[in-house]
N, C-alpha and C positions, 0 to 999 in steps of 0.2 A: 598255754602248754604249761604242763606239768613236767617237773624235771625229777630224774631219779639218778642214785650215785651210779658210777662206773666202776664197779667193783668196790675195791678197799682204797682206792686210790684218793677219794675226797672230792675230784670231781665230779660235777653234777651235769647231767645232759639229757635232751628232751627225751620221753619216752615213745615219740616218733619219730624215727628213722627214714631217709628218701634213697631207696636202693637204685642203684645206677645201671643194673644190669641189662637193660635194654635200650640205652641211648644212644648206641653207636650208629644207627642209622637215621637219627634226627637231624636236622638241621641247626646250625648255630644257634638261631633264634628261638628254636622249640626248647633246647637245652637251656637257653638263657631263661625263659618265660619259666620252665619247671623250677629251675633254680632259685629264681626271685620270688616265684608264688610259694616254694618252701619256705624262704627265709622270711616273708611276709608272716606265716603263721606260726612262727616260732619252730621251725624245723631247721635248723643247722648242723646235723650230724649226716653225712653221706656216706653210704657203704658200696664199697667196689670189692671186686676180685680181678686176679691177675686173667684167669679164664673167661671173664665177660667182653663179650665181642666175636667176632669172625677169626680174629687173629689174638694171640696173646698182648693183654694190655690194651684191648682196643677199646673199650669204653673209658678207662682210666684216661687214655689220649683223647678222646674225643671230649671230653670233661674239661680239662685243660685248653683245650684248642679254642672251644666254644666261649669258656667264661674269660679266660686270661686275667685271673684274679691276682690283684695288687698284693703287695707282702702285708699290707693292714688289714685288707678283706679276708685274706688267707688265716689271719690268725683269729678272725670271728667264726670259724665254723671248725669242724671235725672232721677228719676223714680216716675212714677205717678201709682198709683192704685185707684181702685174703689170699694165703698162698698153698700149696699143698699138692693140687690137683694137676696132672699132667696128661693133657688129652690127648697126643701123641701115642697109641698102644694104651688106652687109657688105664692109667694106675695113680698110686698116690705116693707123694715123695717128702718126707720132712727130714731128709739129710740137710747138714750143715751148709753145703754147697749150694743147694737149691732154694731153702728157706732165704740167704743173703742175696744170691744172685737174683731172685726174682724181686725181693722188697727194693732191691738197688734198681731193678727194671721198672719197678711200679713208682720210686722215686721219680724218673727221669721221666716216665709218661705222663705223670701229675703235676710235673713241672714245680716241683716243692721240695723242699729241702728235710722235711720229716714227715713221717708216717704217725699220725696220731696213736691209732689201735691198729696192729696186725695179728690177725686171724690165722691159725693152722685149719684149712679148708676140708672138715670131715677127718676120721683117725687114720693113721697109717699102722696097718697091723704089721709092717717092719718097723716100726720106729726105735729109735736108739735115744733115750732120753738124755744121755751125754751131748749127745749131737744137737739136740734142739736148744740143749741148754748153752752150747757154745756159740751158737746162731744169735740166740737172743742177747747172750752178753755182749756180743760184737757189735750189733745193732744198737743197743742200749747205750755201751758206752761210746760209740762215734757219732750220738746224736740222732742216728736215723729213724729209730722207733722209739715212741715213747712209752707205749704199753701193750702187753700181750695177752691174747685169748685163744679161744678154739671153736670149732663149730660141730656140732652133732657128736661131741663127745659125751662118753658116760663117765659116771663118778670113778670107777676105776680107773679109767683112761686118763682122765685128769690127775689121778693121785700118784699112778705111773708117772707122768711129766713130773711131778712135783719131788719125785726121789731126786731129780737132778736140777730143774729148773729152780731158780731162784726169786725171781720176778712172779708177782701175784697174777694169776689168770681171772683177768677182769671181766672177762665174757665168753658164754657159750651160745652162739648161735644157733637156734633148733626149730623144727618145723611146729607149728603151733598155731590151731585156729580153734574156733568152738565146736567143729565138726571133729577135726584132727587135733584130738587134745587128750591122747591116752596118757600123757607124761602127768596130766592132773585127773584124769577119769581113775585111773590105776590107783590111785590111793583112796578114791571114795569106795570101791567097788572091792577092796582088798579082802582076801580070804573069804570070799564066795565062790563057792563050787560051782563050775558050770556059766559062769559069765565071763565074756570074753573080756572084759574091763579090769577084771582080777588078775590078767596076765601082767607080768612086767617087762615092758619092752626097751626099756632105756637103761638098763644096768642097775636100776634099783634108786629110784628116787631121786631122780635129778632136780625136780621143784626143790625139796627139801633140802637137798646136799647144797645146792647153791645158795639158799637161804642161810644156811649153817656157815658156809665157808666164804661169804662175801662176794659170789659172782653174779654177774648181771646176766639173766637170761634174754636173748634177742629172740623174738618170735618171726621166722621166715615164713612166707604164704599165709598170712593170717587171714586170708579171706577163702581159701582153697579148701574145697569138700574133702580131698585126701591128697595124695602124692601126683600133683599137677593133674585133677580130675575135672577143672573148673571150679570156677567160684560158686560159693554158697545163694548169692543173691537171685532170687527166682529158680533155684532148682527145684524141679518136679519132685525130687525125692524127698526135698526137705519142707512141705508145707506148714508144717507147724511152726518150725524154725524162721520161716519168713513171716508168719504171721506174727509172731513175737517179737521180732526185729521192727517190723513194720509199725505195730503198736509203741512200742518204746521209743521209737523216731518221732512219731507224733507227740508224745507225751515231752520228750524233752527237745524238742523243735530242731531236729538234727535229722540226717539221714542213714538209711540201715549200715552205711559203713562205717559211721561215726558208733553206733551202738555196737558193731562187731568188734572196732577197734577198743571200746570201752570194756568189752567182755575182758579182755585179755588184760588193760591197762589198770582195772579194778583190782586183780590180784595183788595182794600184799607183798609178793616176791620183787616187786619191781622192775615187771618185765617191758622192753623195748620193743616196739610193733615195726618191723622193717617192710616198708612198702615196696611194690614192685611197679607201679604204675610209672606212666610218663604223662598221664594227663594232669595237669596243675589242678583242676579243680577238685580232684579225686584225693589228692594230697592235702587240699584243706578240707575235703569233707571227712577225712579220717582224722586229721588234726582235732576237728571238734569234740571228738569222742575221749581226747587225750585225758581230760580230767571229769568226766561225766560220773557221779557218784552214785552208779547202779546199788541199788539194794541188793542183800543178800537173798532175798526171794527172787527178784529180778535175773541174779546172775545165775541163780542155780535154775531158774524157768529154762532158760535159754541152752544149758548143758543138758538139760534132760531132753528139752525140743529136738535138741541135735541127735539124741537118740542114744546118750548115755546114762548108764545105771546110777540112778541116786538113790539107794535103799532106803 
């Protein structure tokens, strides 16, 4: 399992993350099996959010109930959670009160004394950077949160936060797969009239911005065709892509899942792949792609087969 820096913190973390958004209805034994298999293959980074589950903090609560981690085992893993989405009358809230109260509720649900990484879950158009800064300062000084980040934020939205926030923004969780790869493809097709990939959809170069500013990108929905449109594997609209995935899987002795993972982790930005599966074997399959050294020709062949323009 290859590790990558977590922002400028100096901490190194695995480039594959186990996402916990679907565990609420699993039996304790199944949650433990998922956790244990993840640990066996080197995945010791677990991603949560306060809205995951049928009730607030539902998946966080089930994680803690099922695992009953000792303090020493808790020290061996990284727990990340997110706040900012309010499902009641759906809206976003990055106020001081919401960030702090949600983080404290996550601590209680996870049965832990600290959150390793807290992300702001999607941008809040009504954000007041001073309030975010006050919340981050309180959570850091009280030892409740060790590091902070965002999700789905543009470069300018991060810059706005940084006018008040003093802590490093260590991560930005964004949607990325070989088919849903506009944040990468737009750089390849820039300045090409009439090409859809030439349009800027991320606020202006989030991949390059993250590399310049030492922010770790985390790829959610790494195997989805689009925005929750189903997975790429076996998708009838991507025959060439699946043929290439199968061929590379055979070459490297892994599964197509590993190759789709490797396409993301091959990028020099040091991107983490955030899995959503509850199947322990699929975690192992993805982890096998963590450090596969795809050649440039193989990498470019996959993005072209996914329908993106490589002029």
